[in-house]
Structures are given as structure tokens and as C-alpha cells.
C-alpha positions in Angstrom: -32.2 35.2 36.5 -28.6 34.5 37.7 -26.3 37.4 38.4 -23.9 38.2 35.5 -20.9 37.1 37.4 -22.3 33.6 38.0 -23.0 33.3 34.2 -19.4 34.3 33.5 -18.1 31.8 36.0 -20.1 29.1 34.3 -18.8 30.0 30.9 -15.2 30.1 32.2 -15.6 26.7 33.9 -17.0 25.3 30.7 -14.1 26.7 28.6 -11.6 25.4 31.1 -13.2 22.0 30.9 -13.1 22.1 27.0 -9.5 23.3 27.1 -8.6 20.5 29.5 -10.2 17.9 27.2 -8.4 19.3 24.2 -5.1 19.1 26.1 -5.8 15.5 27.0 -6.6 14.7 23.4 -3.5 16.4 22.2 -1.4 14.6 24.7 -2.8 11.2 23.6 -2.1 12.1 19.9 1.5 13.0 20.8 1.9 9.8 22.8 0.5 7.7 19.9 2.8 9.5 17.4 5.7 9.0 19.8 5.0 5.3 20.0 4.8 5.1 16.2 8.1 6.8 15.8 9.7 4.5 18.4 8.2 1.5 16.6 9.7 2.6 13.2 13.1 3.3 14.7 13.1 0.0 16.5 12.2 -1.9 13.3 14.8 -0.1 11.3 17.4 -1.2 13.9 16.2 -4.8 13.6 16.5 -4.6 9.8 20.1 -3.5 10.1 20.7 -7.0 11.5 18.4 -9.2 9.4 18.1 -7.1 6.2 14.3 -7.4 6.3 12.5 -4.1 7.0 9.1 -4.6 8.5 7.1 -1.4 8.8 3.7 -3.0 8.8 1.0 -1.5 11.0 3.0 1.6 11.9 0.3 4.2 11.2 2.4 5.5 8.3 1.0 8.0 5.7 4.3 7.9 3.8 7.7 6.3 4.1 9.6 8.7 6.5 12.8 10.2 5.2 14.4 9.0 8.4 14.0 5.4 7.2 16.2 6.0 4.2 18.8 7.6 6.4 18.7 4.7 9.0 18.9 2.1 6.2 21.7 3.8 4.2 24.3 1.2 5.1 22.0 -1.8 4.9 21.3 -3.9 1.8 17.7 -4.8 2.3 16.3 -8.1 1.0 12.6 -7.3 1.7 10.4 -4.4 2.7 6.9 -4.8 4.3 4.8 -1.6 4.3 1.4 -3.3 4.7 -1.4 -2.2 7.0 -0.7 1.5 6.8 -2.5 4.4 5.1 0.2 5.2 2.5 -1.0 6.7 -0.8 2.2 6.8 -2.8 5.8 5.6 -3.0 8.4 8.2 -3.9 10.7 7.6 -6.9 13.7 7.5 -4.6 12.4 4.4 -3.0 13.8 2.3 -5.9 17.2 4.0 -5.6 17.5 3.5 -1.9 16.2 -0.1 -1.8 17.3 -1.3 -5.2 18.3 -4.8 -4.1 15.0 -6.0 -2.4 13.5 -9.2 -3.7 10.1 -8.8 -1.9 7.9 -5.7 -1.5 4.6 -5.8 0.4 2.4 -2.8 -0.2 -0.9 -4.5 0.7 -3.7 -2.9 2.8 -2.9 0.7 2.1 -4.4 3.5 -0.1 -2.3 3.1 -3.3 -3.9 3.9 -6.7 -0.7 4.0 -8.7 3.0 3.2 -8.7 5.8 5.4 -10.0 7.6 4.2 -13.2 10.9 4.4 -11.3 10.0 1.2 -9.5 11.1 -0.6 -12.7 14.6 0.0 -11.3 14.0 -2.7 -8.7 16.1 -5.1 -10.7 16.0 -7.9 -8.2 12.3 -7.7 -7.1 10.6 -11.1 -7.5 7.5 -10.7 -5.4 5.2 -7.7 -5.3 2.0 -7.5 -3.2 -0.3 -4.6 -4.0 -3.5 -6.3 -2.8 -6.2 -4.6 -0.8 -5.6 -1.1 -2.2 -7.5 1.2 -4.6 -6.0 0.5 -8.0 -8.3 0.7 -11.0 -5.7 -0.5 -13.5 -2.8 -2.9 -13.2 0.2 -0.6 -12.9 2.2 -0.6 -16.2 5.5 -0.5 -14.3 4.9 -4.1 -13.1 5.4 -5.3 -16.7 8.9 -3.7 -16.8 10.3 -5.3 -13.6 12.9 -7.7 -15.0 12.8 -10.4 -12.2 9.2 -10.0 -11.1 7.6 -13.5 -10.8 4.6 -13.1 -8.5 2.3 -10.1 -8.6 -0.6 -10.1 -6.1 -3.2 -7.5 -7.1 -6.3 -9.1 -5.6 -9.0 -7.1 -3.8 -8.7 -3.8 -5.7 -11.0 -2.1 -8.1 -9.2 -3.0 -11.3 -11.2 -2.6 -14.5 -8.2 -2.2 -16.9 -5.4 -4.6 -17.7 -3.0 -4.2 -20.6 -3.1 -7.9 -21.5 -0.7 -7.5 -24.5 2.0 -6.0 -22.2 1.3 -8.5 -19.5 2.1 -11.3 -22.0 5.4 -9.7 -22.7 6.5 -9.3 -19.1 9.9 -10.9 -18.9 9.5 -13.1 -15.8 5.9 -13.1 -14.6 4.7 -16.6 -13.5 1.6 -15.7 -11.4 -0.7 -12.7 -11.4 -3.5 -12.8 -8.8 -6.5 -10.6 -9.9 -9.2 -12.1 -7.8 -11.9 -9.9 -6.3 -11.6 -7.1 -8.9 -14.3 -5.7 -11.3 -12.7 -6.8 -14.5 -14.9 -6.2 -17.6 -16.0 -9.3 -19.6 -13.8 -8.7 -22.7 -10.6 -8.3 -20.6 -11.7 -11.2 -18.4 -11.9 -13.5 -21.4 -8.5 -12.3 -22.6 -6.9 -13.0 -19.3 -8.6 -16.4 -19.1 -6.9 -17.4 -22.4 -3.5 -16.0 -21.4 -0.9 -18.8 -21.5 2.3 -16.8 -20.8 1.7 -17.0 -17.0 -0.9 -18.2 -14.5 -3.7 -15.7 -14.0 -5.9 -16.2 -10.9 -9.4 -14.7 -11.4 -12.6 -14.8 -9.3 -15.5 -16.7 -11.0 -17.1 -14.3 -13.5 -20.4 -12.8 -12.5 -22.9 -12.9 -15.3 -24.5 -9.5 -15.8 -28.3 -9.2 -16.0 -28.2 -8.0 -19.6 -26.2 -11.1 -20.7 -28.5 -13.8 -21.9 -26.3 -16.9 -22.3 -29.3 -19.1 -23.5 -29.5 -17.4 -26.8 
């Protein structure tokens, strides 16, 4: 059996190693966070010149308040938030960026949109593809200038077809790669108010089309 002091030294050495590893991990995280912040600030500065804010692939979980501050004197034309892990857009987004014509929210974790986005009076193109929506957001039917709505690759099972038909400016709705039920699928297929893109319908096992 080893003397007690040797055991203690071993434990201390192990704890020191673990603490060192934690410090290294923390330093890496801080470094990555720092790079993300630098990237966001840099892209905001670029947007002040070209009016196109590109915050794609910035490891964002939300739109930082600093972005609204940095963009307060800039009339943005477009905003790209794709490729992050954002779950929601705050209502003030529509107030701060009311003049944008394009908004890309694809490849995030959105499941709903706030009704305040209807205040985006100039928005013509909205991309919400590759998210976690289970229904087509009702606010999209109220956007006065929205022409193209990309909602492919979600988990959409519900679409208010009647409201979609009354949308003021919609020309194209992409609903491919969703799990749309047969009844709604048929309604969308017969919609003539705008072009609806759908994946080929998968026939369920319980459906016997030969009868």
C-alpha cells in the first residue's frame, strides 16, 4: 500500500490536470465567442456600406441587441440570418428593419414567427426553409408585398389554404419536403391563386387506389 502522502499527491496532480483541461476548454470557448462577436461587428460595418446585412453562419442563438444599435442609421435592403441556431425573432425586428425586401431565416431552429413581422411592408422574399415549422406561419399571409415564400424542408402538416389564397401578393410558395396531409395536399394542388411547389405525394399503405 502506498503511503497516504503519495496518494494525496496523485489526487492533487489529477485535480490539477483536470483544472488545466477545464481552463483550456474555457479559453477555447472564449476565443470562439470572441471570433463570433468580431465576425458580427465586421459584417454590421459592411452592411453600413452596402445595406445588406449578412449574419449567416455566425453561431447566433438570437439577434444580438448590439446589431440593432449598430444598424440604427442604416436602411437595410436585406437580412441573412441563415445557418445559425436561432429559435425566435423578437417583435422589434420588424420595427428596426422595416424596409428590408429580403429575409433569409433558413437553416435555424424556428417553429413560429411573431405577428409583428406583418409590419415588414416592403418584404418580397422570405426564406424559412430547413427549420422546425409544423404549420405555415399565419403572419406570412398578411405581408403586403410578399411574393416568394420558401418553406421547404420543415415538418409542416397544417396550411390555412383559404387564407393563403387571399394573400395579397404571393406568387410562389415552396412547400416541398414537408409532411402535408392528403386533404390539404389536394387543396394546395388545386390552388390557382399562386404557384405551389410540392413534393410528389407519398401513397400511404392504407390507401388503395385500385378500388
